[in-house]
C-alpha positions in Angstrom: 33.9 70.6 -8.5 35.6 73.2 -6.3 36.9 75.2 -9.3 36.2 78.7 -10.6 36.1 77.6 -14.2 35.8 74.2 -15.8 38.8 72.8 -17.6 38.2 72.3 -21.3 39.3 68.7 -21.0 36.6 67.9 -18.3 33.8 67.3 -20.8 33.1 63.8 -22.1 32.7 63.3 -25.8 29.4 62.2 -27.3 30.8 58.7 -27.8 32.0 58.6 -24.2 28.6 59.8 -22.9 26.8 57.1 -24.9 29.1 54.6 -23.3 29.0 55.8 -19.7 25.4 57.0 -19.3 24.0 53.4 -19.2 26.6 52.6 -16.5 25.4 55.5 -14.4 21.8 54.4 -14.9 22.9 50.9 -13.8 24.6 52.5 -10.8 21.4 54.1 -9.8 19.6 50.8 -10.1 22.3 49.2 -7.8 21.7 52.0 -5.3 17.9 51.6 -5.4 18.1 47.8 -5.2 20.4 47.8 -2.1 18.9 50.9 -0.3 15.3 51.3 -1.6 14.2 53.7 1.2 17.4 55.7 1.2 17.3 56.0 -2.6 14.1 58.0 -2.4 15.8 60.5 -0.1 18.8 60.6 -2.4 16.7 61.6 -5.3 15.2 64.5 -3.3 18.5 65.5 -1.8 20.7 65.2 -4.9 18.7 66.2 -7.9 21.8 66.8 -10.1 24.6 64.5 -11.0 27.3 66.0 -13.2 29.7 63.8 -15.3 33.0 65.5 -15.6 36.6 64.4 -15.8 39.2 65.6 -13.3 42.6 64.2 -13.1 43.3 61.8 -10.2 39.7 62.1 -8.9 36.7 59.8 -9.2 34.1 62.5 -8.2 33.1 64.6 -5.3 30.9 67.2 -3.8 31.4 70.4 -1.7 29.7 71.8 1.3 28.6 75.1 -0.4 27.1 73.3 -3.4 24.4 71.2 -1.7 22.2 69.3 -4.2 24.6 68.1 -6.8 27.5 65.7 -7.0 29.9 65.0 -9.8 31.4 61.8 -11.0 34.5 61.1 -13.2 33.4 57.8 -14.6 36.2 55.6 -15.7 36.3 51.8 -16.1 33.4 51.4 -13.8 30.7 48.7 -13.6 27.2 49.6 -12.5 28.0 48.3 -9.1 31.1 50.6 -8.9 29.0 53.6 -10.0 26.4 52.8 -7.4 29.0 52.8 -4.7 30.3 56.2 -5.8 26.8 57.6 -5.8 26.2 56.3 -2.3 29.6 57.7 -1.2 28.8 61.2 -2.3 25.2 61.0 -0.9 26.7 60.4 2.6 28.9 63.5 2.2 25.7 65.5 1.3 24.0 64.2 4.4 26.9 65.3 6.6 27.0 68.7 5.0 23.4 69.2 5.7 23.7 67.9 9.3 26.5 70.4 9.9 24.6 73.2 8.3 21.4 72.6 10.3 22.5 71.2 13.6 26.3 71.9 13.6 28.9 69.1 13.8 32.2 70.8 14.3 33.2 73.2 17.1 36.4 74.5 15.7 37.3 76.3 12.4 39.3 74.6 9.6 42.5 76.3 10.7 42.7 74.4 14.0 41.7 71.1 12.3 44.4 71.6 9.7 47.3 71.7 12.1 49.7 68.8 11.5 49.2 67.4 15.0 45.5 67.2 14.4 45.6 65.4 11.1 44.0 61.9 11.1 44.5 59.0 8.7 41.4 58.9 6.5 39.5 55.6 6.5 38.9 56.0 2.7 42.1 57.4 1.3 44.5 56.1 3.9 46.5 59.4 4.2 46.5 62.1 6.9 43.6 64.6 6.4 42.0 67.4 8.4 39.8 66.2 11.3 36.6 67.2 9.5 37.6 65.3 6.4 38.5 62.2 8.3 35.3 62.4 10.2 33.5 62.4 6.8 35.7 59.5 5.7 34.6 57.4 8.7 30.9 57.8 7.9 31.5 57.2 4.2 33.6 54.1 4.9 30.9 52.6 7.1 28.4 53.3 4.4 30.5 51.6 1.8 31.1 48.6 4.1 27.3 48.4 4.2 26.9 48.8 0.4 29.5 46.1 -0.3 28.0 43.7 2.1 24.6 44.1 0.7 26.1 43.5 -2.8 27.7 40.3 -1.3 31.2 41.7 -1.6 32.2 40.6 1.9 36.0 40.6 1.2 35.8 44.3 0.0 33.7 45.2 3.1 36.2 43.5 5.4 39.1 45.3 3.8 37.6 48.7 4.3 36.4 47.9 7.8 40.0 47.2 8.8 41.0 50.7 7.9 38.0 52.2 9.6 38.9 51.1 13.2 42.1 53.2 13.6 40.3 56.2 12.1 37.5 56.0 14.6 39.9 55.5 17.4 41.8 58.8 16.4 38.5 60.7 16.0 37.4 59.7 19.5 40.7 60.8 21.0 40.3 64.3 19.4 36.6 64.6 19.9 37.1 68.1 21.4 36.7 69.3 17.8 33.1 68.2 17.8 29.9 69.8 19.1 27.7 67.7 21.3 25.7 66.7 18.2 28.8 65.8 16.3 30.0 63.6 19.2 26.6 62.0 19.4 26.7 61.2 15.7 30.2 59.7 16.1 29.0 57.5 19.0 26.1 56.3 16.9 28.5 55.5 14.0 30.7 53.5 16.3 27.7 51.4 17.5 26.8 50.8 13.9 30.4 49.7 13.0 30.4 47.2 15.9 27.2 45.7 14.5 28.8 45.6 11.1 31.8 43.8 12.4 29.6 41.2 14.1 27.6 40.7 11.0 30.7 40.3 8.8 32.1 37.7 11.3 29.2 35.5 10.4 28.6 36.7 6.8 24.9 37.1 7.4 23.4 39.7 5.1 20.1 39.7 7.0 21.8 41.5 9.9 22.7 44.6 7.9 20.8 47.6 9.2 22.9 50.7 8.3 21.0 54.1 8.5 
């Protein structure tokens, strides 16, 4: 959770755990149902899911804590929980990609300069280049998740925020290694296919990887 010590208010009560654990299990079922092959990889890559409260957050993961994610469950359905699990899984994949094959060419200092901040496709606020790069992949994944769950309006709403983020990432692609740029190009191709599929509302055309 990117903290040195856990806040004493982060723990769910026994009553809360009894209420939310079935929702998390349902979220896992949503994930498995919509992405059966990916779900197997998720179980191997993310063996630990921590439930913990953190003000103004719905969950997260960090690059130096590969293998677990945390969720701050609150007023979620199983479908919502599945989306958050899928969201964090994509972050984990990008962390591993950067660790093994390298994605970013520059350090965080350069990517944090105000002129290099890019509007996140997920949060809709300026963030570091690497964070907005992550957001683009996450957004494309969630577009896919929502479409497979027949939430086409939600998919379209997120897709509309994804385009300007991708455009800005391409303009500043000097922050990327050759591998990072290649992954971005593959993502853009995927998003074009998503946009075409959404224009006809045909679930059979969804092929996100």
